[in-house]
N, C-alpha and C positions, 0 to 999 in steps of 0.2 A: 504493499500499500504506500503511496506518495503522500508525504506530509506537505500542508499547505505553508510551511514556515519559510521566511525568507533566506536567501542562500547567504547573507550576511553573518548567520549564527553560526556557519561553518558545517561541513559535511558530516564530521564525526558527532557534534551535537545533534543534528537533524538524524541520523542514523539511530543513534541511541535513544532519542526521544521517541522515534517510531517502534523502536525495538520493544519499548516499555509500554507502547500502546497510546502515546500522545501523537496523534496525528492532525489535529485541528486545534485552533484556538480555544473552541468550547472545551474541549477535552482538559486544557491547561488550566480552566477555572475551577476544576474538581481537585487541584492539587497546589500545595503551597511552593513558592520558589524555594524555601528551604529545603524541601524534600527533592525538589528537581535538582539542585545543586548536589546531591548525594550520587546522581547518575555520572558515571564515567563520561568524560567528555563535554559535559554541561558546565561551563563556567559562569562566573558573573558577567561576562560581556553578553553571552547568550541570555541569560536571564533579563538583564537590561533591555535588550534589543525586543525580546518577547513581551517584556512587560510594557514597553511604550507601545507595541502594536495592540496590545490587549486594551491599554488605556484609550488608544486612538477609536476603538471599537465599543466603548463604554464598558469594558470588562476589567477583570483583575483576576490575579491568582487568589485560589483559597486562603484564608486565614492560617496562620501557622498553628 
């Protein structure tokens, strides 16, 4: 399955998020940024970029 995330988060982050079942921005609203940071290849830059896109869509990560 292909994720809808921007290429700017990196191939590893995209691959690992997809492998963990996060393929859409809606799926990210069900998990906290803190939890996502525990996934190999998902770092602060990816979290920031995805968070900015979530905010632009009127959405946010789940609370910690």
